[in-house]
C-alpha positions as CSV (number, residue, x, y, z in Angstrom):
1,M,11.9,-35.6,-17.7
2,K,8.8,-37.2,-16.2
3,S,6.2,-39.1,-18.3
4,I,2.7,-40.3,-17.8
5,A,2.7,-44.0,-18.6
6,D,-1.0,-44.6,-18.1
7,P,-2.9,-43.3,-21.2
8,A,-6.2,-43.1,-19.2
9,L,-4.6,-40.7,-16.7
10,R,-3.0,-38.7,-19.4
11,D,-6.3,-38.3,-21.3
12,W,-8.1,-37.4,-18.0
13,L,-5.5,-34.6,-17.3
14,L,-5.7,-33.3,-20.8
15,D,-9.5,-33.3,-20.8
16,Y,-9.6,-30.3,-18.5
17,D,-9.0,-26.6,-18.3
18,P,-6.2,-25.0,-20.4
19,A,-4.6,-23.8,-17.1
20,L,-3.9,-27.4,-16.3
21,R,-3.4,-28.7,-19.8
22,W,-0.4,-26.5,-20.7
23,Q,1.4,-27.5,-17.5
24,V,0.7,-31.2,-18.1
25,K,2.1,-30.9,-21.6
26,R,5.1,-29.0,-20.4
27,D,6.0,-30.8,-17.2
28,L,4.7,-34.4,-17.7
29,L,4.6,-35.0,-21.4
30,G,7.6,-33.0,-22.4
31,V,6.0,-31.6,-25.6
32,P,7.9,-28.8,-27.4
33,S,7.5,-25.3,-26.0
34,D,5.6,-24.0,-29.0
35,V,2.9,-26.6,-28.4
36,W,2.4,-25.9,-24.7
37,A,2.8,-22.2,-25.2
38,R,-0.2,-22.2,-27.6
39,E,-2.2,-24.0,-24.9
40,R,-1.0,-21.6,-22.2
41,A,-2.2,-18.7,-24.4
42,R,-5.8,-20.1,-24.2
43,V,-5.9,-19.4,-20.4
44,A,-6.9,-15.8,-21.3
45,T,-9.8,-16.9,-23.5
46,E,-11.1,-20.2,-22.0
47,G,-11.9,-21.8,-18.7
48,Y,-10.9,-20.6,-15.3
49,G,-8.6,-17.8,-16.5
50,V,-11.2,-16.0,-18.6
51,R,-13.9,-16.6,-15.9
52,L,-11.7,-14.8,-13.4
53,L,-10.8,-12.0,-15.8
54,A,-14.5,-11.5,-16.4
55,L,-15.0,-10.5,-12.8
56,Q,-12.9,-7.4,-13.1
57,D,-14.7,-4.1,-13.5
58,A,-13.5,-1.5,-16.0
59,D,-11.8,0.3,-13.1
60,G,-9.8,-2.7,-12.1
61,Q,-12.2,-3.6,-9.3
62,P,-14.0,-5.5,-7.6
63,W,-11.1,-7.9,-7.1
64,T,-11.4,-7.4,-3.3
65,A,-8.3,-9.5,-2.6
66,T,-6.4,-8.2,-5.7
67,T,-3.1,-9.8,-4.7
68,W,-4.7,-13.2,-4.4
69,T,-6.5,-12.8,-7.7
70,L,-3.4,-11.7,-9.5
71,N,-1.4,-14.6,-7.9
72,T,-4.1,-17.1,-9.1
73,L,-4.0,-15.7,-12.6
74,R,-0.2,-16.0,-12.6
75,D,-0.4,-19.6,-11.3
76,L,-2.9,-20.4,-14.1
77,G,-0.3,-19.3,-16.6
78,L,-2.0,-16.1,-17.8
79,D,0.2,-14.0,-20.1
80,P,0.9,-10.8,-18.2
81,A,0.0,-8.9,-21.4
82,A,-3.6,-9.8,-20.8
83,L,-3.5,-7.6,-17.7
84,A,-2.1,-4.5,-19.5
85,G,-3.4,-1.4,-17.8
86,T,-4.6,-3.1,-14.7
87,A,-2.1,-1.6,-12.3
88,E,-2.8,1.9,-13.6
89,Q,-6.6,1.3,-13.2
90,L,-6.1,0.1,-9.6
91,A,-3.8,3.0,-8.8
92,A,-6.4,5.5,-10.1
93,S,-9.5,4.0,-8.6
94,G,-8.5,1.6,-5.8
95,R,-10.2,2.2,-2.5
96,W,-9.8,0.8,1.0
97,D,-12.8,-1.0,2.4
98,Y,-12.5,1.4,5.4
99,D,-14.0,4.9,4.7
100,D,-13.6,4.4,1.0
101,L,-10.2,6.0,1.1
102,P,-7.8,5.8,-1.9
């Protein structure tokens, strides 16, 4: 298991967004899973994760590049449960940019 020997570097990494903090705790500090899982859960309510989620309309749009948005949310560590119903919304209301076709 890797470790961060420099306390200043560790503190700098931990003084950031939950999307990074949970991974630092898991991958570099080796903290117990219940600790980093609590941090990971914050992705849906704080920082970059919640900011990206806030851009979604009620019908699942306007995530123009939906695939990339969903990939980014996954990479941030967002719990898939936070996206419950999104696929159904997109299936019901998704449109192509060309001719507004379903």
